[in-house]
N, C-alpha and C positions, 0 to 999 in steps of 0.2 A: 566743317560741313557746308556744302553749297545752298543749304537751305534751313529755315528756323523751323524747330520742332514745337507744335502744341499738342497737348495729349488732354481728351476729355474723358474724365472717369465720374461713375455713379453706379448706383445699382439698377438692374433692369427696370424699365418703365418709370424712370426718373426724369425723363427729358433729355438724355443724351443725344438721341437721334434726332431730335429737333434742332438742338443746339448746333450738331455736326452739319444738318442740312443748310443752317444758315451761314456757317463757315463756307460750305461747299459752293454757296452760290458766288463767291467771290473768284474771279479770274486767276488770281494769284495763289490759289489754295490747291493743293493736291490733299483731296479728303480720303481717308482710308478706315473703312468700318472694320472693327475688331480683328485685327490682322492676326493675334494669337490664338483667335478661335477658328480661324479658317485652316481647313486642312493643309494647304501647302506650308504654312507657317506655325503650324501647331506645336507648342511646346518648344519654339526655337531658344525661347529664353526661360531661364530658372533662376533659383536663388544663387546657384554657382556660378552663374553668367560671369564674365571677366569685361571690362570696359570696351574691349574690341568687339565683343559679341553683340553689345549694345549698339553701336556704331553701325557694323555690318547689318543687324537686324533693321534699323531705321533705314538706311540705304536701299536696302532690297524692298521695303514697304515703299518707299518713295517711288521706285522704278516699276512695281506692279504695273502693268497695262491690260491684262487679260484675264482677271478673276472677277466673276460676276459677284461673289459673295464680298470680297474685300473692296470692290469699286461700288458695292451698294445699288448695281443697276435695277434691281426691282424697285427700289423708291422712286425712280424717275419715271416709271410707268405711267403714273397718273398724270403728269404735265409733260410729255414728250415735246410739246411746242417751245416750252421755257428752255428745256435743257438743248434742244437743237439750235436755238438762238446764243445759247450760252457761249461765250468764247473764252476758253482756258489758255493760258501762257504755255509755251511749250514746255519751259522749265521752271513752274512755279517757285515761288520764294519760301512758301510755308507748306510744311507737311503737317496736317491736322490729322491725328489719329484719335478714334472713338473705342474706348474699352469699359465695357462692364463687369468684366471678370478681371482676374490677375492684378487686384490692387496690392497685393504682397510684393508686386515687383517694382512699385513705383519708386523705392529707394534706387534701384538700378538706375532709374532715369535721372533723378536728382544728382546721385552723384558721379554719373558717367558722360552726361550729355550737359555741355557748358551753358547753352542758352535755351534750355527747354523751359517751356512755360506749362504749367498743367493747372488744369480747371476741374474741380470739385463740384458735381451739382448734387444737391441735396433736395430732396422732396419729401413733403409730409408723408410718414410712412403709411398714414391710411389712405392717402391717395395714391401711393404705389400700389397697395393691395387692391384698390376699388379699380384702378386701370388693369390689373392682372385678371380680376374678375370678369371685366367687361371684354376682355380681348379672346375672341374665339379661338385663336390660334394657340393661345396660352392656356386658356382654362375651357375645359368643353361642358357642354350642358350634361347635368347630371354628376358632376363633380361636387363633393362637399368641401367647402373652403377651409374646415376645420381640420380636415384630414390631409389636404393638399399644402396648406400653407407653410409647413416647416420643411418637408423633404420631398414634395411633389412626386409621390411614389406611381401615380398613374401617368404623370406627363414623362417621367424618366423610368419605365418599367424596365427591371433586370439592373439597373445601376444600383451598385452597393452603396448603402447608407453608411456615410462617415459620421461618426460623432465628433460634434467639434471640440478641437483642443480645450482643455480646462474644464469640460463638462464631468459631471460625475456618471458614473455607470454602474449598473447592478448587471452582472452576466454580460449580455451584448446590447443590452437596451439602455438608452440614454435615460437619464431621469430628469 
């Protein structure tokens, strides 16, 4: 590949966006925000993907130039003067990808991309939950933490609740 790949992984609200912003401030970095969660690349990789799929995916992610979600444009709104002055290389040497889902695909990156570097960020679970409770877009007034913390039924209405693998069940209810 003509670029080096670094992938940032962690649970939501663990600091992955903050770390991604630090990398994005460097002129030799092409930062991409959750590309597998974006509509244009959703489900592009899965556990049956072969080495060529991973390489093609990373090249496609690197070339993204017009996707507001993947380029994380909204994050730049609070400091437009900084981003207007920021000079990026035409062909940055590094692709930095942030993902808070799809950790089950990490093995694909390790096994198929020769020089990949992966950062796993871990935050105290109590701090993650507190951050979630304090974020109005994530947790609305009137919701009860003990009802939402496991399956987020109000945040994800209509989404079928999956029982985690290895969980014991009685009927269709997780124990």
